[in-house]
C-alpha positions as CSV (number, residue, x, y, z in Angstrom):
1,X,23.0,31.1,-12.9
2,X,24.9,31.6,-9.7
3,X,22.2,30.8,-7.1
4,X,23.4,32.0,-3.7
5,X,20.6,30.7,-1.5
6,X,17.6,28.4,-1.7
7,X,14.4,30.5,-1.4
8,X,12.9,28.8,1.7
9,X,16.1,29.1,3.7
10,X,16.3,32.9,4.0
11,X,15.8,34.4,7.5
12,X,16.2,37.6,9.4
13,X,19.9,36.9,9.9
14,X,20.3,37.3,6.1
15,X,19.1,40.9,6.3
16,X,21.3,43.2,4.2
17,X,22.8,40.4,2.1
18,X,22.9,40.4,-1.6
19,X,21.2,37.2,-2.9
20,X,20.7,35.5,-6.2
21,X,17.6,33.3,-6.5
22,X,15.9,31.1,-9.0
23,X,12.5,29.4,-9.1
24,X,8.9,29.4,-10.2
25,X,6.3,32.1,-9.7
26,X,3.9,30.8,-7.1
27,X,1.8,34.0,-6.8
28,X,1.9,37.5,-8.4
29,X,0.3,40.7,-7.0
30,X,0.3,43.9,-9.0
31,X,-0.2,47.2,-7.0
32,X,0.7,49.6,-9.9
33,X,3.7,51.2,-8.4
34,X,4.9,47.9,-6.9
35,X,4.8,44.2,-7.8
36,X,5.0,41.4,-5.3
37,X,5.9,37.8,-6.4
38,X,6.2,34.7,-4.3
39,X,9.1,32.7,-5.8
40,X,9.1,29.0,-5.1
41,X,11.8,26.4,-5.3
42,X,12.1,23.0,-3.6
43,X,13.0,24.5,-0.2
44,X,10.0,26.8,0.0
45,X,9.1,30.3,-1.2
46,X,10.1,33.9,-0.5
47,X,8.4,37.2,-1.3
48,X,10.1,39.4,-3.9
49,X,9.4,43.1,-4.2
50,X,9.7,44.9,-7.6
51,X,9.4,48.7,-8.0
52,X,7.6,50.3,-11.0
53,X,10.7,50.2,-13.2
54,X,10.1,46.5,-13.7
55,X,6.4,46.9,-14.8
56,X,7.0,46.4,-18.5
57,X,9.2,43.4,-18.0
58,X,6.8,41.7,-15.6
59,X,3.5,42.6,-17.5
60,X,3.2,39.1,-19.0
61,X,4.6,37.2,-16.1
62,X,2.2,34.8,-14.4
63,X,2.2,31.6,-12.3
64,X,4.9,29.0,-13.1
65,X,7.1,31.3,-15.1
66,X,10.8,30.6,-14.3
67,X,12.7,33.6,-13.0
68,X,16.3,34.4,-12.1
69,X,16.5,37.4,-9.7
70,X,19.1,39.4,-7.8
71,X,18.4,41.6,-4.8
72,X,18.9,42.5,-1.2
73,X,17.2,40.8,1.8
74,X,15.2,43.2,3.9
75,X,13.1,42.8,7.1
76,X,9.4,42.9,6.3
77,X,7.1,45.5,8.0
78,X,4.0,43.3,7.7
79,X,5.4,39.9,8.7
80,X,3.7,36.7,7.7
81,X,3.9,34.2,10.6
82,X,2.5,31.4,8.4
83,X,5.7,31.4,6.3
84,X,9.2,30.3,7.4
85,X,10.5,33.2,5.4
86,X,7.7,35.5,6.6
87,X,10.0,37.9,8.5
88,X,11.9,39.0,5.4
89,X,11.5,39.9,1.7
90,X,13.9,40.4,-1.2
91,X,14.1,43.9,-2.9
92,X,14.9,43.0,-6.5
93,X,17.3,45.0,-8.5
94,X,17.6,42.6,-11.5
95,X,15.3,40.0,-13.0
96,X,15.7,37.5,-16.0
97,X,12.7,35.6,-17.3
98,X,14.3,32.2,-17.9
99,X,11.2,30.5,-19.3
100,X,7.5,31.4,-19.7
101,X,4.7,29.0,-18.9
102,X,1.2,28.3,-20.2
103,X,-1.7,28.4,-17.8
104,X,-1.5,25.2,-15.8
105,X,-4.4,22.7,-15.8
106,X,-4.2,22.5,-12.0
107,X,-3.4,24.7,-9.1
108,X,0.2,24.3,-8.0
109,X,-0.4,24.4,-4.2
110,X,-0.9,22.0,-1.3
111,X,-4.6,22.3,-1.8
112,X,-5.6,21.8,-5.5
113,X,-9.0,21.5,-7.1
114,X,-7.8,19.0,-9.7
115,X,-9.3,15.6,-9.9
116,X,-6.8,12.7,-9.6
117,X,-7.0,11.9,-13.4
118,X,-5.8,15.4,-14.1
119,X,-3.1,15.2,-11.5
120,X,-1.9,11.9,-13.0
121,X,-2.0,13.2,-16.6
122,X,0.1,16.2,-15.7
123,X,2.1,14.5,-13.0
124,X,5.2,16.7,-13.6
125,X,3.1,19.7,-12.6
126,X,1.4,17.8,-9.7
127,X,4.9,17.0,-8.3
128,X,5.6,20.8,-8.1
129,X,3.1,21.1,-5.3
130,X,5.0,21.6,-2.1
131,X,3.1,18.7,-0.3
132,X,4.1,16.3,-3.0
133,X,7.7,17.4,-2.9
134,X,7.6,17.0,0.9
135,X,6.3,13.4,0.5
136,X,9.1,12.4,-1.9
137,X,11.8,14.0,0.2
138,X,10.4,12.2,3.3
139,X,10.5,9.0,1.3
140,X,14.1,9.6,0.5
141,X,14.8,10.2,4.2
142,X,13.1,6.9,5.1
143,X,15.4,5.1,2.6
144,X,18.5,6.9,4.0
145,X,17.6,5.9,7.6
146,X,16.9,2.2,6.8
147,X,20.0,1.8,4.7
148,X,22.2,3.4,7.4
149,X,20.9,1.0,10.0
150,X,21.4,-2.1,7.8
151,X,24.9,-1.0,6.7
152,X,25.8,-0.5,10.3
153,X,24.6,-4.0,11.2
154,X,26.7,-5.9,8.7
155,X,24.1,-6.4,6.0
156,X,25.3,-6.5,2.4
157,X,23.2,-4.8,-0.3
158,X,22.9,-7.2,-3.2
159,X,20.8,-6.8,-6.4
160,X,18.9,-9.8,-7.7
161,X,17.5,-10.3,-11.3
162,X,14.5,-8.5,-12.7
163,X,14.2,-11.0,-15.4
164,X,13.6,-14.5,-13.9
165,X,11.6,-17.6,-14.1
166,X,7.8,-17.7,-13.6
167,X,6.8,-19.8,-10.5
168,X,3.4,-20.6,-9.1
169,X,1.9,-20.0,-5.6
170,X,1.5,-16.2,-5.8
171,X,-0.2,-13.4,-7.6
172,X,-0.2,-13.2,-11.4
173,X,3.2,-12.7,-13.0
174,X,4.0,-10.0,-15.5
175,X,5.6,-11.9,-18.4
176,X,8.3,-10.7,-20.8
177,X,8.7,-12.6,-24.1
178,X,12.2,-13.6,-25.1
179,X,13.4,-12.7,-28.6
180,X,16.4,-14.9,-28.4
181,X,14.4,-17.9,-27.3
182,X,11.1,-17.7,-29.2
183,X,8.0,-18.9,-27.4
184,X,9.6,-18.6,-24.0
185,X,9.0,-16.0,-21.3
186,X,10.8,-14.3,-18.4
187,X,8.7,-13.2,-15.4
188,X,9.2,-10.0,-13.6
189,X,9.8,-10.7,-9.8
190,X,6.8,-10.6,-7.5
191,X,9.5,-10.5,-4.8
192,X,13.2,-11.7,-4.7
193,X,12.1,-14.6,-2.4
194,X,14.0,-17.5,-4.1
195,X,17.1,-15.4,-4.8
196,X,17.3,-14.1,-1.2
197,X,17.2,-17.7,0.1
198,X,19.8,-18.7,-2.4
199,X,22.0,-15.9,-1.1
200,X,21.8,-17.4,2.3
201,X,22.8,-20.8,0.9
202,X,25.6,-18.9,-0.8
203,X,26.9,-17.8,2.6
204,X,26.1,-14.1,2.5
205,X,24.5,-14.4,6.0
206,X,23.0,-10.9,6.0
207,X,21.4,-9.4,2.8
208,X,19.2,-6.5,1.9
209,X,18.1,-4.6,-1.1
210,X,15.4,-2.0,-2.1
211,X,13.8,-4.3,-4.6
212,X,11.5,-3.4,-7.4
213,X,8.6,-5.9,-7.5
214,X,5.8,-6.6,-9.9
215,X,2.4,-8.2,-9.4
216,X,-0.4,-8.3,-12.0
217,X,-3.3,-7.8,-9.6
218,X,-6.2,-5.4,-9.1
219,X,-5.2,-2.1,-7.6
220,X,-6.4,-0.2,-4.6
221,X,-5.4,2.8,-2.6
222,X,-2.4,1.1,-1.0
223,X,-1.4,-1.2,-3.8
224,X,0.4,-0.7,-7.2
225,X,1.4,-3.1,-10.0
226,X,5.0,-2.1,-9.6
227,X,6.3,-1.2,-6.2
228,X,9.4,-1.2,-4.0
229,X,10.1,-3.3,-0.9
230,X,12.9,-3.4,1.5
231,X,13.9,-7.0,1.3
232,X,15.9,-8.6,4.2
233,X,17.3,-12.1,4.9
234,X,19.6,-13.4,7.6
235,X,21.2,-16.7,8.6
236,X,21.8,-18.1,12.0
237,X,19.3,-15.8,13.8
238,X,16.1,-17.1,15.4
239,X,12.7,-15.4,15.1
240,X,13.1,-13.4,18.3
241,X,16.4,-12.0,17.3
242,X,15.1,-11.0,13.8
243,X,12.1,-9.2,15.3
244,X,14.1,-7.5,17.9
245,X,16.6,-6.2,15.3
246,X,13.7,-5.0,13.1
247,X,12.2,-3.1,16.0
248,X,15.5,-1.3,16.6
249,X,15.5,-0.4,12.9
250,X,12.0,1.0,13.0
251,X,12.7,2.8,16.2
252,X,15.6,4.6,14.5
253,X,13.5,5.3,11.5
254,X,10.8,7.0,13.5
255,X,13.3,9.1,15.4
256,X,15.2,10.1,12.2
257,X,12.1,10.9,10.1
258,X,9.4,11.9,12.5
259,X,11.4,12.9,15.6
260,X,9.4,10.4,17.7
261,X,10.6,7.9,20.3
262,X,8.5,4.8,19.9
263,X,8.4,2.2,22.7
264,X,10.0,-1.3,22.2
265,X,9.5,-4.2,22.3
266,X,6.3,-4.1,20.1
267,X,3.1,-5.8,21.2
268,X,3.0,-9.4,19.8
269,X,-0.4,-11.0,19.0
270,X,-0.9,-14.5,17.6
271,X,-2.9,-14.6,14.4
272,X,-5.8,-16.2,16.4
273,X,-5.7,-13.6,19.1
274,X,-5.7,-10.8,16.5
275,X,-8.7,-12.2,14.8
276,X,-10.5,-12.8,18.0
277,X,-9.9,-9.3,19.4
278,X,-9.8,-7.2,16.3
279,X,-11.3,-9.2,13.5
280,X,-8.2,-8.6,11.4
281,X,-4.7,-10.0,10.9
282,X,-3.5,-6.4,10.6
283,X,-5.3,-4.9,13.6
284,X,-5.4,-1.2,14.4
285,X,-5.2,-0.9,18.2
286,X,-5.2,2.9,18.4
287,X,-8.8,2.7,19.5
288,X,-10.9,0.2,21.5
289,X,-14.1,-1.4,20.3
290,X,-12.6,-4.9,20.5
291,X,-14.7,-7.9,19.6
292,X,-16.5,-9.6,22.5
293,X,-17.6,-13.2,22.5
294,X,-21.3,-13.7,23.5
295,X,-21.5,-17.4,22.5
296,X,-22.0,-18.7,26.0
297,X,-24.6,-16.0,26.8
298,X,-26.8,-17.2,23.9
299,X,-26.0,-21.0,23.9
300,X,-29.6,-21.8,24.8
301,X,-31.2,-19.0,22.8
302,X,-34.3,-19.6,20.7
303,X,-33.5,-16.6,18.4
304,X,-33.1,-18.4,15.0
305,X,-29.8,-16.8,13.8
306,X,-28.1,-17.4,17.1
307,X,-29.5,-21.0,17.5
308,X,-28.5,-21.8,13.9
309,X,-24.9,-20.6,14.6
310,X,-24.6,-22.6,17.8
311,X,-26.0,-25.8,16.2
312,X,-23.5,-25.5,13.3
313,X,-20.4,-24.9,15.4
314,X,-20.4,-21.1,14.9
315,X,-19.9,-18.3,17.3
316,X,-21.8,-15.2,18.4
317,X,-19.6,-12.1,18.7
318,X,-20.1,-8.4,18.8
319,X,-18.6,-4.9,19.2
320,X,-19.8,-2.2,21.5
321,X,-19.9,1.3,20.0
322,X,-20.3,4.2,22.4
323,X,-22.4,7.2,21.6
324,X,-23.9,5.5,18.5
325,X,-27.6,5.1,17.7
326,X,-27.9,4.3,14.0
327,X,-31.0,5.1,12.0
328,X,-32.9,2.4,10.1
329,X,-31.1,3.6,6.9
330,X,-27.7,3.3,8.7
331,X,-28.6,-0.1,10.0
332,X,-29.4,-1.3,6.5
333,X,-26.0,0.0,5.3
334,X,-24.2,-1.7,8.2
335,X,-26.0,-5.0,7.4
336,X,-25.0,-4.7,3.8
337,X,-21.4,-4.1,4.7
338,X,-21.4,-7.1,7.1
339,X,-22.8,-9.3,4.3
340,X,-20.2,-7.9,1.9
341,X,-17.5,-9.2,4.3
342,X,-18.9,-12.7,4.5
343,X,-21.6,-12.5,7.2
344,X,-25.1,-13.9,6.9
345,X,-26.5,-10.9,8.6
346,X,-26.2,-8.4,11.5
347,X,-28.1,-7.7,14.7
348,X,-28.1,-4.1,15.9
349,X,-29.2,-3.4,19.5
350,X,-29.4,0.2,20.7
351,X,-29.2,0.9,24.4
352,X,-31.1,3.8,26.0
353,X,-32.7,4.4,29.4
354,X,-31.3,1.0,30.6
355,X,-33.1,-1.0,27.9
356,X,-32.3,-2.4,24.4
357,X,-34.3,-1.6,21.3
358,X,-34.0,-3.1,17.8
359,X,-35.8,-5.6,15.6
360,X,-34.3,-8.6,17.4
361,X,-35.3,-7.6,20.9
362,X,-38.7,-9.2,20.7
363,X,-37.1,-12.6,19.9
364,X,-34.6,-12.4,22.8
365,X,-35.5,-13.4,26.4
366,X,-35.3,-10.6,29.1
367,X,-32.7,-12.5,31.0
368,X,-30.5,-12.8,27.8
369,X,-30.7,-9.0,27.3
370,X,-29.9,-8.4,30.9
371,X,-26.9,-10.7,30.8
372,X,-25.8,-9.0,27.5
373,X,-25.9,-5.5,29.1
374,X,-23.9,-6.7,32.0
375,X,-21.3,-8.6,30.1
376,X,-20.8,-6.1,27.3
377,X,-20.6,-3.0,29.6
378,X,-22.5,-1.1,27.0
379,X,-23.0,2.6,28.0
380,X,-26.1,4.8,27.7
381,X,-26.6,5.9,24.1
382,X,-24.4,3.2,22.7
383,X,-25.1,0.2,20.5
384,X,-24.0,-3.4,20.2
385,X,-23.4,-4.9,16.7
386,X,-23.7,-8.7,16.7
387,X,-22.8,-11.3,14.1
388,X,-23.4,-15.1,14.4
389,X,-21.6,-17.2,11.8
390,X,-18.6,-19.5,11.5
391,X,-15.7,-18.2,13.5
392,X,-13.6,-16.7,10.7
393,X,-16.6,-15.1,8.9
394,X,-17.8,-13.6,12.2
395,X,-14.5,-12.1,13.1
396,X,-13.8,-10.8,9.6
397,X,-17.2,-9.1,9.2
398,X,-17.0,-7.5,12.7
399,X,-13.4,-6.4,12.0
400,X,-14.5,-4.6,8.9
401,X,-17.4,-2.8,10.6
402,X,-15.0,-1.9,13.5
403,X,-12.6,-0.2,11.1
404,X,-15.3,1.6,9.1
405,X,-17.1,2.9,12.2
406,X,-13.8,4.1,13.7
407,X,-13.0,6.0,10.6
408,X,-16.5,7.7,10.6
409,X,-16.1,8.6,14.3
410,X,-12.5,10.0,13.7
411,X,-11.0,7.5,16.1
412,X,-7.9,7.0,13.9
413,X,-5.4,9.7,14.7
414,X,-2.8,10.2,11.9
415,X,-0.3,11.7,14.4
416,X,-0.4,8.5,16.5
417,X,1.8,5.5,15.6
418,X,1.1,2.1,17.0
419,X,3.4,-0.8,15.9
420,X,2.7,-4.5,16.7
421,X,3.6,-7.9,15.4
422,X,1.1,-10.6,14.4
423,X,2.7,-14.0,14.7
424,X,1.9,-17.8,14.4
425,X,-0.1,-17.6,11.2
426,X,-1.7,-20.8,9.8
427,X,0.4,-22.6,7.3
428,X,-2.3,-23.4,4.8
429,X,-5.8,-22.3,3.8
430,X,-8.3,-24.3,1.8
431,X,-9.0,-23.1,-1.7
432,X,-12.6,-24.0,-2.8
433,X,-11.8,-23.0,-6.4
434,X,-8.7,-25.2,-6.6
435,X,-10.0,-27.9,-4.2
436,X,-6.6,-28.1,-2.4
437,X,-4.6,-26.6,0.3
438,X,-2.7,-23.4,-0.6
439,X,0.0,-21.5,1.3
440,X,-1.1,-18.7,3.6
441,X,2.2,-16.9,3.0
442,X,4.4,-19.0,0.6
443,X,5.5,-22.6,0.5
444,X,9.0,-21.9,2.0
445,X,7.6,-20.8,5.4
446,X,8.8,-22.9,8.3
447,X,6.0,-24.7,10.2
448,X,6.1,-24.9,14.0
449,X,8.2,-27.9,14.9
450,X,5.5,-29.2,17.2
451,X,3.0,-29.0,14.4
452,X,4.9,-31.0,11.7
453,X,3.1,-34.3,12.5
454,X,-0.2,-32.5,11.6
455,X,1.0,-32.2,8.0
456,X,-0.2,-35.8,7.6
457,X,-3.4,-35.7,9.6
458,X,-4.8,-32.1,9.8
459,X,-2.8,-29.5,7.7
460,X,-5.4,-26.8,8.5
461,X,-4.2,-26.8,12.1
462,X,-0.5,-26.3,11.3
463,X,0.9,-23.0,12.5
464,X,4.1,-21.3,11.2
465,X,7.0,-19.2,12.3
466,X,5.6,-16.4,10.2
467,X,5.3,-12.8,11.3
468,X,3.8,-9.5,10.0
469,X,4.7,-6.0,11.2
470,X,1.6,-3.9,11.5
471,X,1.3,-0.1,11.9
472,X,-2.0,1.6,12.4
473,X,-4.0,-1.1,10.7
474,X,-1.7,-1.5,7.7
475,X,0.6,-4.4,7.1
476,X,4.0,-2.7,6.8
477,X,5.7,-6.0,5.9
478,X,6.0,-9.6,6.8
479,X,8.2,-12.7,6.6
480,X,9.0,-15.9,8.3
481,X,11.7,-18.4,9.2
482,X,12.4,-20.5,6.2
483,X,12.4,-24.3,5.6
484,X,16.0,-25.4,5.2
485,X,15.7,-29.2,5.2
486,X,15.0,-30.8,1.8
487,X,12.7,-33.6,3.2
488,X,10.5,-31.0,5.0
489,X,10.3,-28.8,1.9
490,X,9.3,-31.9,-0.2
491,X,6.6,-32.7,2.3
492,X,5.1,-29.1,2.0
493,X,5.0,-29.4,-1.7
494,X,3.2,-32.8,-1.3
495,X,0.5,-31.2,0.9
496,X,0.1,-28.4,-1.7
497,X,-0.7,-31.1,-4.2
498,X,2.5,-31.0,-6.3
499,X,3.9,-34.3,-7.6
500,X,7.7,-34.8,-7.4
501,X,7.9,-34.2,-11.1
502,X,5.9,-30.9,-10.8
503,X,8.1,-29.8,-7.9
504,X,11.2,-30.5,-9.9
505,X,9.9,-28.7,-12.9
506,X,8.7,-25.6,-11.1
507,X,11.4,-25.3,-8.3
508,X,14.1,-27.7,-9.3
509,X,17.0,-25.1,-9.4
510,X,16.0,-24.0,-5.9
511,X,15.4,-27.4,-4.3
512,X,18.7,-28.7,-5.7
513,X,20.5,-26.1,-3.8
514,X,19.2,-27.6,-0.5
515,X,21.6,-30.5,-1.0
516,X,24.7,-28.4,-0.4
517,X,24.6,-27.3,3.2
518,X,21.7,-24.9,3.8
519,X,21.9,-22.7,6.9
520,X,18.9,-22.0,9.1
521,X,17.6,-18.6,7.9
522,X,14.7,-16.2,7.9
523,X,13.8,-12.8,6.8
524,X,11.1,-10.4,5.8
525,X,10.2,-7.5,3.5
526,X,8.8,-4.1,4.2
527,X,6.6,-2.2,1.7
528,X,8.5,1.0,1.3
529,X,5.7,2.8,-0.5
530,X,3.3,1.8,2.3
531,X,5.7,3.0,5.0
532,X,6.1,6.3,3.2
533,X,2.3,6.6,2.8
534,X,1.6,6.2,6.5
535,X,4.4,8.5,7.7
536,X,3.3,11.1,5.2
537,X,-0.2,11.0,6.6
538,X,-2.0,10.3,3.3
539,X,-4.5,7.6,2.5
540,X,-3.2,6.9,-1.1
541,X,0.0,5.2,-2.0
542,X,0.0,7.2,-5.2
543,X,0.9,10.3,-3.1
544,X,4.4,8.9,-2.3
545,X,5.3,7.5,-5.7
546,X,6.7,9.8,-8.3
547,X,5.0,8.3,-11.3
548,X,2.3,5.8,-10.2
549,X,-0.4,3.9,-12.1
550,X,-4.1,4.9,-11.6
551,X,-6.8,2.6,-10.3
552,X,-7.1,1.0,-13.8
553,X,-3.4,0.1,-13.8
554,X,-2.7,2.8,-16.4
555,X,-0.3,5.7,-16.6
556,X,-2.4,8.6,-17.9
557,X,0.7,10.8,-18.4
558,X,2.6,8.4,-20.8
559,X,-0.5,6.4,-21.9
560,X,1.0,3.1,-20.8
561,X,0.3,0.3,-21.5
562,X,0.2,1.0,-25.2
563,X,0.1,-0.8,-28.5
564,X,3.6,-1.5,-29.9
565,X,5.0,-1.4,-33.4
566,X,4.1,-4.5,-35.5
567,X,7.8,-5.0,-36.2
568,X,8.4,-5.5,-32.5
569,X,5.8,-8.2,-32.4
570,X,7.3,-9.9,-35.5
571,X,10.7,-10.0,-33.8
572,X,9.1,-11.8,-30.8
573,X,7.0,-14.1,-33.0
574,X,3.9,-12.8,-31.3
575,X,0.4,-12.1,-32.6
576,X,-2.4,-10.2,-31.0
577,X,-5.5,-12.4,-30.3
578,X,-8.8,-10.5,-29.9
579,X,-12.4,-11.3,-30.3
580,X,-14.1,-8.4,-32.2
581,X,-17.9,-7.9,-31.8
582,X,-18.1,-6.4,-35.3
583,X,-16.0,-8.4,-37.9
584,X,-16.9,-5.9,-40.7
585,X,-14.7,-3.4,-38.8
586,X,-11.6,-5.4,-39.8
587,X,-12.3,-5.7,-43.5
588,X,-9.8,-3.0,-44.7
589,X,-6.2,-4.0,-44.4
590,X,-3.4,-1.4,-44.3
591,X,0.3,-1.5,-44.6
592,X,2.1,-1.7,-41.3
593,X,-0.7,-3.7,-39.6
594,X,-0.8,-6.3,-36.8
595,X,-1.6,-10.0,-37.4
596,X,-4.8,-10.8,-35.5
597,X,-6.3,-14.2,-34.9
598,X,-10.1,-14.0,-34.7
599,X,-12.2,-16.2,-32.4
600,X,-12.9,-18.6,-35.2
601,X,-9.2,-19.1,-36.0
602,X,-9.1,-16.9,-39.1
603,X,-6.0,-14.7,-39.3
604,X,-6.2,-11.2,-40.7
605,X,-4.2,-8.0,-40.7
606,X,-5.3,-5.0,-38.7
607,X,-3.8,-1.5,-38.5
608,X,-2.9,0.2,-35.3
609,X,-5.5,2.9,-35.9
610,X,-8.2,0.3,-36.4
611,X,-7.1,-1.4,-33.1
612,X,-7.4,1.9,-31.3
613,X,-10.7,2.7,-32.8
614,X,-12.1,-0.7,-32.0
615,X,-11.0,-0.4,-28.4
616,X,-12.8,2.9,-28.1
617,X,-15.9,1.4,-29.6
618,X,-16.0,-1.3,-26.9
619,X,-15.9,1.2,-24.0
């Protein structure tokens, strides 16, 4: 097929030209003496015109048939300003039906009526939709822009292993059994963290890769089990130099992909300031509604929730929402949402005709309400939402409410892009379940030099040289300056509760490298899928990944994960261990079955079909 043009590229200047086109039927209209077909390829679509001599050949043609046509470009009388090719049409003089198509289970258009499960099951059809192709092409443009910047700034692209060692202090690993070494496992990388630091020790100085990463964790709209990150590491640069370079990279990206000039340098907020003002370590500052501190206003209050918070070292903070007078039903939902995010409750005060109303008003003194109105600058018809709890719980609960209300009031504009850095994160957080300190980022993050003495006295107050890049309330990526002295790294592992023997067992190959001249280094990683999601203006990361997993971490198209052949399990010396509710189900054994260990230790053989049927019976 000698295609002469892509369908979406034809314009008035092509009038009179003979063209040869290929593509899929997007729409067909039969007017008896004349047929019109919109032919679509990746570049767009163009209207084809067939006279009645083609009626027999086209009688069975419907949407998604693949055609090869020849014809002449002609100016349209009834132009379509909604289409880039709307000024012209192609008068067809020859057509070949390359391949027919069944009726598709979803509409192949920007707007489709298909549920996500259907879209995922027939992903190859979903990807024909112009909006999906646009997303993937924009993703490719993002990669091209980023790679060009890094190549031009002396970075070297290096691949790191996909099969490596399982290490603690992160999400769950995906494990891969070794056939050659029975009973042992590789782990798929959650990130190339150790390898990128080893590359700095190796003297590469500037490294990057578009790394595939794997984390066995629950999914959500902006998270996948397997994803891609732009991984970056540098030597001999300080934090300010790294952040400045990354700002230049993102500035170029936004210009290349969106045609926008974004201001630099980006706003920088300490983690503490971000939590105090926005209630989030990934704040969206495209709208106001910042958290306000009312602790001093109510320090002598007799209102029980406020008094209890003050007596227990907590704070009283709130957000002012303009033009917002929630009903009792809405207040119950807001209160439930606040509690879901860690708060003990929520006080809602509505402001109208210069006075407050709400269930808490009768428990507050007139002078307290007057001072609140003055300090908060609440406007007529607005409301104040107040939480009184320990500082972090108060900030987090209000931050979640702030985001939800902003979404409901359409304050988040998708065509507005606001970048910022959150810096100076805490080094550790206390794990109630493990009863020990755990890393806020990871154990290789450099603590602030001035805070190192606190490692022995108050680890919870240690701040780090860590930084996250935030765009529109999403964490685009983050990183830190790294520890490069062995004594300090050993001390961090000690605070995390690792014995020297455990440290050597888990990280020995990495720690040993510190003895051979480790340069000061730091870096970060950007979530490529998340960057593409935001720039594409969609709320789901699955819209910018060609073949994603669904919310249950399954691929409905290929039905992965799936049961494997028993021979494969035998080669790996593995057995499937399940606890059936109905043991009678497993009484019949068939050839080609899987060894199963029951909960009481008994070993039996179970066929693949029985396993599948049992799984269905448990749903």
